[in-house]
MITORTOR-780367 format. One line per 10 residues: number of its first residue (from 1); their letters; for each residue x negated, y negated, z negated of C-alpha. Coordinates in steps of 0.1 Angstrom, whole numbers, padded with zeros to 4 digits. Example, Ala and Ser with C-alpha at 12.3 -4.5 7.8 and 13.67 -1.06 7.14 Angstrom:
residues 2
1	as	-0123,0045,-0078 | -0137,0011,-0071
END
This chain:
residues 456
1	mtvswaldmi	-0834,-0958,-1137 | -0842,-0986,-1162 | -0871,-1011,-1160 | -0881,-1007,-1197 | -0913,-0989,-1187 | -0923,-1018,-1166 | -0914,-1043,-1193 | -0939,-1025,-1216 | -0967,-1033,-1190 | -0960,-1071,-1191
11	ghaedrpltl	-0983,-1091,-1214 | -0977,-1124,-1232 | -0996,-1148,-1209 | -0986,-1184,-1209 | -0957,-1193,-1185 | -0977,-1206,-1155 | -0961,-1203,-1120 | -0983,-1173,-1112 | -0973,-1155,-1144 | -0936,-1161,-1138
21	vareivlrfa	-0937,-1149,-1102 | -0957,-1118,-1112 | -0931,-1110,-1139 | -0903,-1114,-1113 | -0921,-1090,-1090 | -0925,-1064,-1117 | -0887,-1065,-1124 | -0879,-1067,-1087 | -0898,-1035,-1078 | -0897,-1014,-1110
31	vgatrpqelp	-0863,-0997,-1103 | -0871,-0965,-1084 | -0908,-0970,-1086 | -0931,-0941,-1095 | -0945,-0945,-1130 | -0982,-0943,-1139 | -0975,-0914,-1162 | -0960,-0896,-1133 | -0989,-0900,-1109 | -1026,-0898,-1119
41	alqvfmqald	-1036,-0921,-1090 | -1015,-0949,-1105 | -1032,-0943,-1138 | -1066,-0946,-1122 | -1054,-0978,-1105 | -1044,-0993,-1139 | -1078,-0984,-1153 | -1096,-1001,-1124 | -1075,-1032,-1130 | -1083,-1031,-1167
51	rqapvaevda	-1120,-1032,-1159 | -1115,-1062,-1136 | -1121,-1043,-1103 | -1133,-1064,-1074 | -1106,-1074,-1049 | -1120,-1052,-1021 | -1114,-1021,-1043 | -1080,-1033,-1053 | -1070,-1039,-1017 | -1083,-1005,-1006
61	tlrelsyagy	-1064,-0987,-1035 | -1032,-1006,-1028 | -1033,-0995,-0992 | -1042,-0959,-1002 | -1012,-0957,-1025 | -0990,-0973,-0998 | -1002,-0947,-0973 | -0993,-0919,-0997 | -0958,-0933,-1003 | -0963,-0949,-1037
71	lrgaivvlas	-0963,-0986,-1027 | -0935,-0996,-1051 | -0953,-0982,-1081 | -0986,-0998,-1070 | -0969,-1032,-1067 | -0956,-1029,-1102 | -0990,-1019,-1116 | -1008,-1047,-1097 | -0982,-1074,-1105 | -0983,-1066,-1142
81	aierhgradw	-1021,-1069,-1141 | -1018,-1102,-1124 | -0994,-1114,-1151 | -1019,-1104,-1178 | -1051,-1115,-1162 | -1041,-1143,-1138 | -1065,-1132,-1110 | -1058,-1153,-1080 | -1077,-1130,-1056 | -1055,-1100,-1067
91	alclarelmd	-1024,-1122,-1063 | -1034,-1130,-1027 | -1040,-1093,-1020 | -1004,-1086,-1032 | -0990,-1116,-1014 | -1003,-1102,-0981 | -0987,-1068,-0987 | -0953,-1084,-0996 | -0954,-1108,-0966 | -0962,-1079,-0942
101	aldpemgirl	-0926,-1067,-0944 | -0915,-1057,-0979 | -0904,-1091,-0992 | -0919,-1120,-0972 | -0902,-1147,-0993 | -0916,-1132,-1026 | -0951,-1131,-1009 | -0948,-1168,-1000 | -0938,-1177,-1035 | -0968,-1157,-1049
111	aqavlalpev	-0993,-1174,-1026 | -0978,-1208,-1035 | -0982,-1200,-1072 | -1019,-1193,-1065 | -1023,-1228,-1051 | -1007,-1242,-1083 | -1035,-1228,-1104 | -1059,-1255,-1117 | -1089,-1233,-1113 | -1080,-1226,-1076
121	dadreelgss	-1077,-1263,-1070 | -1110,-1270,-1087 | -1127,-1246,-1062 | -1109,-1260,-1031 | -1142,-1272,-1015 | -1157,-1237,-1016 | -1159,-1218,-0983 | -1138,-1186,-0986 | -1122,-1197,-1019 | -1088,-1186,-1030
131	fvqanrllgd	-1076,-1221,-1021 | -1087,-1215,-0985 | -1073,-1180,-0983 | -1039,-1190,-0998 | -1036,-1218,-0973 | -1045,-1196,-0944 | -1020,-1170,-0955 | -0992,-1196,-0960 | -1000,-1212,-0926 | -0994,-1179,-0908
141	amldrndpha	-0963,-1173,-0928 | -0948,-1207,-0920 | -0955,-1201,-0883 | -0936,-1169,-0885 | -0907,-1188,-0902 | -0908,-1212,-0873 | -0918,-1241,-0895 | -0947,-1257,-0877 | -0948,-1288,-0899 | -0954,-1268,-0930
151	alrhfeavla	-0979,-1246,-0911 | -0999,-1276,-0900 | -1002,-1288,-0936 | -1017,-1255,-0947 | -1040,-1251,-0917 | -1052,-1287,-0922 | -1060,-1280,-0958 | -1083,-1252,-0946 | -1099,-1273,-0919 | -1106,-1301,-0944
161	vdvddrralr	-1129,-1276,-0961 | -1143,-1258,-0930 | -1136,-1275,-0897 | -1150,-1243,-0880 | -1126,-1219,-0896 | -1114,-1201,-0864 | -1082,-1186,-0878 | -1071,-1220,-0890 | -1081,-1235,-0857 | -1059,-1211,-0838
171	gwaaatrvle	-1030,-1216,-0862 | -1033,-1253,-0861 | -1033,-1252,-0823 | -1003,-1228,-0822 | -0983,-1251,-0846 | -0992,-1281,-0825 | -0980,-1265,-0793 | -0946,-1256,-0810 | -0942,-1293,-0820 | -0952,-1305,-0786
181	qrgvaaeprs	-0926,-1282,-0770 | -0900,-1299,-0793 | -0912,-1334,-0782 | -0930,-1341,-0815 | -0965,-1354,-0815 | -0987,-1339,-0842 | -1012,-1364,-0854 | -1042,-1348,-0872 | -1045,-1360,-0907 | -1077,-1342,-0918
191	hglallggle	-1113,-1352,-0910 | -1125,-1339,-0877 | -1092,-1325,-0865 | -1090,-1351,-0837 | -1118,-1331,-0820 | -1097,-1299,-0818 | -1083,-1302,-0783 | -1086,-1273,-0759 | -1086,-1246,-0785 | -1074,-1220,-0759
201	eldlgiglgv	-1110,-1222,-0745 | -1126,-1215,-0779 | -1154,-1190,-0775 | -1149,-1162,-0799 | -1185,-1150,-0795 | -1175,-1113,-0792 | -1185,-1093,-0762 | -1170,-1060,-0751 | -1201,-1049,-0734 | -1184,-1047,-0700
211	eryelgrplg	-1179,-1074,-0673 | -1144,-1064,-0663 | -1126,-1082,-0691 | -1128,-1118,-0702 | -1119,-1118,-0739 | -1094,-1144,-0752 | -1077,-1151,-0785 | -1071,-1124,-0811 | -1034,-1114,-0814 | -1036,-1094,-0846
221	rgrhavvyqa	-1056,-1072,-0868 | -1049,-1039,-0884 | -1069,-1019,-0909 | -1094,-1006,-0883 | -1087,-1024,-0851 | -1084,-1059,-0837 | -1061,-1067,-0807 | -1072,-1095,-0783 | -1056,-1111,-0753 | -1079,-1106,-0723
231	fdrrvgrdva	-1080,-1111,-0686 | -1087,-1082,-0663 | -1110,-1097,-0636 | -1107,-1065,-0614 | -1069,-1067,-0609 | -1062,-1103,-0620 | -1038,-1098,-0649 | -1037,-1104,-0686 | -1040,-1074,-0709 | -1042,-1065,-0745
241	ikrlvdaqtr	-1075,-1051,-0757 | -1073,-1030,-0788 | -1108,-1026,-0802 | -1120,-1004,-0830 | -1141,-1024,-0855 | -1166,-1013,-0880 | -1147,-1015,-0913 | -1145,-0997,-0946 | -1125,-0966,-0940 | -1101,-0949,-0963
251	pglpqralqa	-1118,-0926,-0989 | -1122,-0892,-0973 | -1118,-0904,-0937 | -1152,-0905,-0920 | -1160,-0928,-0892 | -1160,-0900,-0867 | -1125,-0889,-0877 | -1113,-0925,-0875 | -1127,-0929,-0840 | -1110,-0896,-0829
261	rffseaktla	-1077,-0909,-0843 | -1081,-0942,-0825 | -1086,-0926,-0791 | -1058,-0901,-0797 | -1035,-0930,-0791 | -1047,-0932,-0755 | -1043,-0895,-0750 | -1007,-0897,-0762 | -0999,-0927,-0741 | -1013,-0910,-0710
271	rvrspyvval	-0987,-0883,-0713 | -0957,-0906,-0720 | -0937,-0921,-0691 | -0911,-0948,-0701 | -0905,-0984,-0692 | -0899,-0989,-0730 | -0933,-0976,-0741 | -0964,-0999,-0739 | -0984,-0991,-0708 | -1020,-0978,-0710
281	ydvapahkfi	-1044,-0994,-0685 | -1079,-0984,-0694 | -1100,-0964,-0720 | -1136,-0972,-0728 | -1148,-0948,-0755 | -1184,-0960,-0752 | -1173,-0995,-0761 | -1146,-0985,-0786 | -1116,-1001,-0770 | -1085,-0994,-0749
291	alelcrggnl	-1067,-1018,-0726 | -1029,-1020,-0729 | -1000,-1039,-0714 | -0998,-1074,-0729 | -0965,-1081,-0747 | -0962,-1119,-0753 | -0932,-1118,-0777 | -0949,-1104,-0807 | -0934,-1075,-0826 | -0897,-1070,-0835
301	rvalrrglvg	-0902,-1083,-0870 | -0917,-1115,-0858 | -0890,-1118,-0831 | -0864,-1115,-0858 | -0880,-1142,-0879 | -0882,-1165,-0848 | -0846,-1159,-0838 | -0854,-1141,-0805 | -0834,-1111,-0816 | -0805,-1107,-0839
311	pedmprvgaq	-0777,-1083,-0849 | -0760,-1089,-0816 | -0790,-1073,-0799 | -0788,-1041,-0818 | -0770,-1020,-0791 | -0794,-1032,-0764 | -0826,-1026,-0786 | -0811,-0993,-0797 | -0806,-0980,-0762 | -0842,-0990,-0753
321	lhaaleavhv	-0857,-0974,-0784 | -0837,-0943,-0778 | -0852,-0941,-0743 | -0887,-0947,-0756 | -0884,-0919,-0782 | -0869,-0895,-0758 | -0900,-0900,-0735 | -0924,-0895,-0765 | -0907,-0863,-0776 | -0905,-0849,-0740
331	agavhrdikp	-0942,-0855,-0738 | -0946,-0832,-0769 | -0955,-0859,-0794 | -0941,-0873,-0826 | -0948,-0910,-0832 | -0947,-0908,-0871 | -0947,-0946,-0876 | -0916,-0961,-0861 | -0911,-0996,-0877 | -0905,-1031,-0864
341	anilvreakr	-0942,-1040,-0865 | -0948,-1012,-0839 | -0920,-1022,-0815 | -0933,-1050,-0793 | -0912,-1076,-0774 | -0924,-1082,-0739 | -0916,-1119,-0736 | -0910,-1147,-0761 | -0875,-1152,-0750 | -0840,-1139,-0757
351	nssialadfg	-0829,-1106,-0741 | -0865,-1095,-0734 | -0871,-1057,-0733 | -0890,-1039,-0760 | -0921,-1016,-0758 | -0929,-0990,-0784 | -0965,-0992,-0794 | -0992,-0981,-0819 | -0995,-0944,-0813 | -1025,-0941,-0836
361	laidpspnta	-1006,-0917,-0859 | -0988,-0898,-0832 | -0993,-0860,-0834 | -0984,-0827,-0818 | -0955,-0815,-0839 | -0972,-0781,-0844 | -0968,-0767,-0879 | -1006,-0764,-0881 | -1011,-0801,-0875 | -1030,-0816,-0905
371	daragtlryl	-1019,-0848,-0923 | -0984,-0848,-0907 | -0966,-0869,-0933 | -0980,-0903,-0926 | -0958,-0933,-0921 | -0943,-0963,-0939 | -0921,-0955,-0969 | -0889,-0975,-0961 | -0887,-0957,-0927 | -0896,-0922,-0939
381	apelrshsar	-0870,-0895,-0936 | -0859,-0877,-0968 | -0878,-0845,-0960 | -0910,-0865,-0957 | -0904,-0885,-0989 | -0900,-0852,-1008 | -0930,-0836,-0990 | -0908,-0806,-0982 | -0913,-0807,-0944 | -0936,-0821,-0917
391	atpasdryaa	-0930,-0849,-0892 | -0907,-0839,-0863 | -0887,-0857,-0836 | -0858,-0857,-0861 | -0879,-0878,-0886 | -0887,-0902,-0858 | -0850,-0906,-0851 | -0844,-0913,-0888 | -0870,-0940,-0887 | -0854,-0955,-0856
401	gvvllelala	-0821,-0955,-0874 | -0836,-0975,-0903 | -0851,-1000,-0879 | -0818,-1005,-0861 | -0799,-1008,-0894 | -0824,-1035,-0904 | -0816,-1053,-0872 | -0778,-1049,-0877 | -0780,-1063,-0913 | -0802,-1093,-0904
411	psplpdafdr	-0807,-1118,-0918 | -0799,-1098,-0950 | -0827,-1074,-0959 | -0825,-1037,-0961 | -0812,-1025,-0995 | -0839,-1019,-1021 | -0831,-0982,-1021 | -0850,-0977,-0988 | -0882,-0987,-1007 | -0878,-0960,-1033
421	ldgpgdpeaw	-0895,-0927,-1032 | -0862,-0909,-1038 | -0847,-0927,-1008 | -0814,-0944,-1001 | -0792,-0912,-1004 | -0759,-0912,-0987 | -0761,-0934,-0956 | -0723,-0941,-0958 | -0730,-0967,-0985 | -0753,-0988,-0963
431	iprdlpepwr	-0737,-0989,-0929 | -0715,-1019,-0921 | -0680,-1010,-0913 | -0676,-1037,-0886 | -0703,-1023,-0862 | -0693,-1019,-0825 | -0683,-0985,-0814 | -0699,-0959,-0813 | -0726,-0973,-0835 | -0712,-0966,-0870
441	arflrllspv	-0709,-0929,-0862 | -0743,-0929,-0846 | -0759,-0945,-0877 | -0743,-0917,-0898 | -0760,-0891,-0876 | -0794,-0908,-0873 | -0796,-0914,-0911 | -0783,-0880,-0921 | -0803,-0862,-0948 | -0800,-0831,-0926
451	pedrtw	-0826,-0833,-0898 | -0806,-0811,-0874 | -0777,-0836,-0875 | -0798,-0865,-0863 | -0787,-0871,-0827 | -0781,-0902,-0807
END
């Protein structure tokens, strides 16, 4: 498929850094992307961008299209609008999506291009400005790339504007700790940063409504939940608290349905028994949280970026993921969202075991189960991409095969074909020939287009 349709969407804006990166994104993702003329939802998205939609609407629509399996087309539409209109807030929305997994390096370049805009620099002193948001985003990205010096520069830029910015405070402290572990003293260069010692004790000002847990630092945030580190006073151990937050839900998904989906994760975890599945400790529906095993190594994608896992770990991680999925399927569930972000690493060190997590989309594989095609496009089995079948244990195994192939190919990325709606096709073309036995044959089975052939 050519990219001529995408070229027609590019305007003639002056060649500023943001414009050039946006054009590159259009060309990078156009091949295999769904065209607006093929999907009414993409046409509606284009119309919203033409009327200069607010960034909250753009972000929600981008996530909706991603959820439906049309992320690649949405990226092309949004990037072409950024190229024409130069909207910094839209660019940061797209940068976050790219950094999440699809193309972190391109996301970093896009955020850096936002910082190069004169209008962004002119508003650098404004709280919540694009300058502040871009530096926060880049600080987090540099931490993930294990570059604490660069991370400090970005977090200090935020703190020079707002010394109370908690996300930047936590990032600054994390980067400083990394440098100290390397024997490097990080001298604060921005006003007020010399007062930032002891950030681990920072009061987040958020209560759970129960005395059992002492809430600590946030570990991550999804669309509808925040995960915190916490201390369980009753049994004397650290745990992860996953709390449902009041947030704008997807169109058509009422708050009641969202809460039911959130607590379905606990119901699924209660049935699963495996050392490679995150443990459930507590459920508090009245206070909208669940308590889970704390995994200190981050997720598999972060561990890859930090060098804690690599291609040589693929057989070990594969065996553990196999055991986790077997336990899930024996319990009568289908996970539906197997991806590196949902595979946790228990300790921040080499050879640590994994724990499969985030069962918020898990379902009973009954043919009557509604909304059974959710997931992330690059890990979707062919039958789910084509909407010709529902999620099954076989589609989970396909997703696991993609995750393990991603690990085997690291640091090279997955081929672009996995991000196309029509999928990568014949797996033979993507599987390295120098894999240890019996993994090449296993990959051919796991990535087979025929669900019945997918076995370990």
